[in-house]
C-alpha positions in Angstrom: 0.0 0.0 0.0 2.8 2.4 0.9 4.5 1.7 -2.5 1.3 2.4 -4.3 0.9 5.8 -2.6 4.5 6.6 -3.2 4.2 5.7 -6.9 1.0 7.6 -7.2 2.6 10.7 -5.6 5.5 10.5 -8.0 3.2 10.3 -11.0 1.2 13.3 -9.7 4.4 15.3 -9.2 5.6 14.4 -12.7 2.3 15.4 -14.2 2.4 18.7 -12.3 5.9 19.6 -13.4 5.0 18.6 -17.0 2.2 21.2 -17.0 4.6 23.8 -15.5 7.5 23.0 -17.9 6.3 25.2 -20.8 5.9 28.3 -18.7 9.1 27.6 -16.8 11.0 27.2 -20.1 9.5 30.4 -21.4 10.5 32.3 -18.2 14.1 31.0 -18.5 14.5 31.7 -22.2 12.7 35.0 -22.5 13.2 36.6 -19.0 15.9 35.1 -16.9 18.6 34.7 -19.7 18.0 38.2 -21.2 18.2 39.8 -17.8 21.5 37.9 -17.0 22.8 38.8 -20.5 22.0 42.5 -19.9 23.9 42.4 -16.7 27.0 40.9 -18.4 26.6 43.4 -21.2 26.7 46.4 -18.9 30.4 45.6 -18.3 31.2 45.5 -22.0 31.4 47.8 -24.9 29.5 46.6 -28.0 28.1 48.5 -31.0 25.7 45.7 -32.1 27.6 45.2 -35.4 31.0 43.9 -34.3 31.8 40.7 -32.4 32.8 39.8 -29.8 31.9 42.5 -27.2 34.9 44.1 -25.5 35.1 43.8 -21.7 35.6 47.3 -20.1 34.7 46.6 -16.4 33.0 49.5 -14.6 33.8 52.0 -17.4 30.1 52.3 -18.5 28.9 52.9 -15.0 31.7 55.5 -14.2 30.9 57.4 -17.4 27.2 57.2 -16.6 27.6 58.7 -13.2 29.9 61.4 -14.5 27.6 62.4 -17.3 25.7 65.6 -16.4 23.1 64.8 -19.0 22.1 61.6 -17.3 21.3 63.5 -14.1 19.4 66.0 -16.1 17.3 63.2 -17.6 16.8 61.7 -14.1 15.4 65.1 -13.0 13.2 65.2 -16.1 11.8 61.8 -15.1 11.1 62.8 -11.6 9.6 66.1 -12.7 7.1 64.3 -15.0 6.2 62.0 -12.1 4.7 65.1 -10.3 1.5 64.3 -12.3 1.1 61.0 -10.4 -0.6 62.5 -7.3 -2.8 64.6 -9.5 -3.8 61.6 -11.6 -4.5 59.5 -8.4 -6.6 62.3 -6.9 -8.5 62.7 -10.1 -9.1 59.0 -10.4 -10.4 58.8 -6.8 -12.8 61.7 -7.4 -14.0 60.2 -10.6 -14.5 56.8 -8.9 -16.5 58.5 -6.2 -18.8 60.0 -8.8 -19.0 56.7 -10.8 -19.9 54.8 -7.6 -23.2 56.6 -7.3 -26.3 54.5 -8.0 -27.7 56.6 -10.9 -29.5 55.7 -14.0 -27.1 55.2 -17.0 -24.0 55.3 -14.7 -22.5 52.3 -16.7 -22.5 54.4 -19.8 -20.5 57.2 -18.1 -18.0 54.6 -16.7 -17.4 53.4 -20.3 -17.0 56.9 -21.6 -14.4 57.8 -19.1 -12.5 54.6 -19.6 -12.4 54.8 -23.4 -9.1 56.9 -23.6 -7.3 54.0 -22.0 -8.4 51.7 -24.8 -7.3 54.1 -27.5 -3.9 53.7 -29.2 -1.2 55.7 -27.4 0.2 56.9 -30.7 -3.2 58.3 -31.7 -3.6 60.1 -28.4 -0.1 61.6 -28.6 -0.7 62.8 -32.1 -4.0 64.3 -31.1 -2.4 66.2 -28.2 0.4 67.3 -30.4 -2.1 69.0 -32.7 -3.9 70.5 -29.7 -0.6 72.0 -28.5 0.2 73.5 -31.8 1.0 77.2 -31.1 -0.7 78.5 -34.3 -3.9 76.5 -34.8 -4.1 74.2 -31.7 -7.3 74.0 -29.8 -5.8 75.0 -26.5 -4.2 78.3 -27.7 -7.3 79.0 -29.7 -9.4 78.8 -26.5 -6.9 81.0 -24.6 -7.1 83.6 -27.4 -10.9 83.6 -27.4 -11.0 83.8 -23.6 -8.7 86.8 -23.8 -11.0 88.5 -26.4 -14.0 87.9 -24.1 -12.3 89.8 -21.2 -10.7 92.4 -23.5 -7.1 91.2 -23.4 -4.8 90.0 -26.0 -3.9 86.6 -24.6 -1.6 84.3 -26.5 -0.8 80.7 -25.5 2.7 79.5 -25.1 4.7 77.5 -27.6 3.9 74.4 -25.6 6.2 71.6 -26.9 9.0 73.9 -28.2 9.5 75.9 -25.0 11.7 74.4 -22.2 9.6 76.1 -19.6 6.3 74.6 -20.9 7.2 71.2 -22.5 7.2 69.2 -19.3 4.0 70.8 -17.9 2.4 70.1 -21.2 3.3 66.4 -21.0 2.1 66.3 -17.4 -1.3 67.7 -18.3 -1.7 65.2 -21.1 -0.7 62.3 -18.8 -3.1 63.4 -16.1 -5.9 63.5 -18.6 -5.0 60.1 -19.9 -4.7 58.4 -16.5 -7.7 59.9 -14.6 -10.3 57.6 -16.2 -8.1 54.6 -16.7 -7.3 51.5 -14.7 -6.7 53.5 -11.5 -10.3 54.6 -11.6 -11.4 51.0 -12.0 -9.3 49.9 -9.1 -10.7 52.7 -6.9 -14.2 51.9 -8.0 -13.8 48.2 -7.1 -12.4 49.3 -3.7 -15.2 51.6 -3.0 -17.8 49.0 -3.8 -16.1 46.7 -1.3 -16.5 49.1 1.6 -19.1 47.6 4.0 -22.3 49.6 4.2 -22.5 48.9 7.9 -19.5 51.3 8.5 -21.3 54.2 6.8 -24.5 53.4 8.8 -22.5 53.5 12.1 -20.9 56.8 11.1 -24.3 58.3 10.3 -25.6 57.2 13.7 -22.6 59.1 15.3 -23.6 62.2 13.4 -20.8 62.2 10.8 -21.2 64.3 7.7 -20.1 63.3 4.2 -16.6 64.7 4.6 -16.1 63.0 8.0 -17.4 59.7 6.6 -14.9 59.9 3.8 -11.9 60.4 6.1 -13.1 58.0 8.9 -14.5 55.2 6.7 -13.8 55.4 3.0 -10.1 56.5 3.1 -8.9 53.8 5.6 -10.9 51.1 3.7 -9.3 52.0 0.3 -5.8 52.6 1.7 -4.5 49.2 0.4 -5.7 50.1 -3.1 -4.1 53.6 -2.8 -0.8 52.1 -1.7 -0.8 49.6 -4.6 -1.6 52.3 -7.1 1.1 54.6 -5.7 3.8 51.9 -5.9 2.8 50.8 -9.4 2.5 54.5 -10.6 6.0 55.3 -9.3 7.5 52.2 -11.0 5.6 53.1 -14.2 6.8 56.7 -13.9 10.4 55.8 -13.8 9.9 53.5 -16.8 7.7 55.9 -18.7 8.1 58.9 -20.9 9.3 57.1 -24.0 6.2 57.3 -26.2 5.4 60.9 -25.5 9.1 62.0 -26.0 9.5 59.9 -29.1 6.3 61.1 -30.8 5.6 64.6 -29.5 8.9 66.2 -28.7 11.8 64.0 -29.8 13.2 64.5 -26.3 13.5 68.2 -26.8 13.6 71.1 -26.6 17.3 70.9 -25.5 16.7 67.5 -23.8 14.0 69.0 -21.5 11.6 66.0 -22.1 14.2 63.3 -22.4 13.6 60.7 -19.7 15.8 57.8 -18.5 14.1 55.2 -20.6 14.3 57.4 -23.7 18.0 57.9 -23.1 18.3 54.2 -22.8 16.6 53.7 -26.2 18.8 56.3 -27.9 22.0 54.7 -26.7 20.8 51.2 -27.6 19.1 51.6 -30.9 20.2 55.0 -32.3 23.8 55.2 -31.3 24.3 51.4 -30.8 26.0 51.7 -27.4 24.5 48.5 -26.1 26.8 48.2 -23.1 26.2 51.7 -22.0 22.4 51.2 -22.5 22.6 48.0 -20.4 24.3 50.0 -17.6 21.5 52.6 -17.7 18.9 49.8 -17.5 20.6 48.4 -14.3 20.9 51.8 -12.7 17.3 52.4 -13.4 16.5 49.0 -11.8 18.4 50.0 -8.7 16.6 53.4 -8.5 13.2 51.8 -8.8 14.1 49.1 -6.3 15.2 51.8 -3.7 12.2 53.9 -4.2 9.9 50.9 -3.8 11.6 49.9 -0.6 11.3 53.5 0.7 7.6 53.5 0.0 7.1 50.2 1.8 9.2 51.5 4.7 7.5 54.8 5.3 3.9 54.1 4.1 3.4 50.4 4.4 2.6 50.6 8.1 -0.1 53.2 7.4 -2.2 50.9 5.3 -5.3 49.5 6.9 -5.8 45.8 6.2 
């Protein structure tokens, strides 16, 4: 009997590992090995056309940390991430409105979510036209508003002015993210708040604002924490599409982010080793910021 159970357990284990094998092989071939190869490549100099790569040790990292442009692009990345709290706040407010039991509310939820389903390239091209200083919709509205109040108002040269390029991208990013997946996550969290907690708060005489801070906010804090971490990670890894399509990283590198600099070094200038070094520095930055978020805000989450 023991031999039968042992043989049966071995057969079940073999069957289980057989089902896991395709996914495991895919993970090794398409994730683990490329990550390990990029780490090795970060210590080499390779132009993608010659073979073999030349080992240079820490030269790529030393040059990277001594490059003032890299720190400028780091600042650009962090600056563009200032739109994260605006987007999160807007998503929460929109989710609060979408959580109302009103007739036709499903239609409005769909409408606000539609920009997320649209092609990113199409959205960036649309906003590029809207930001046009001569015939763009935004500057046209500014000029008409100035005419209404008796002033000659002219909008800025949004994407070609260093002072306005990053705010313009932040505005577009906030518009794009407010009705997206963050709104869906907040909406799901709001619908999971027990109604009994609101009833108890009403018995205690709490108004709408007090119910939000005493009941809603603590109950959705895990969702807020998750969105904050994922938004920061996405912020450090973002900025490529908008820079590539709308500004080309300009003017004067004011909208070039870390990931766009990585792309340029890898596929424009063919500095594969240097690009790999940028990727690993970016990984360390994201890892440190994630740990800091867990350290300072993880204990404030209500589970």
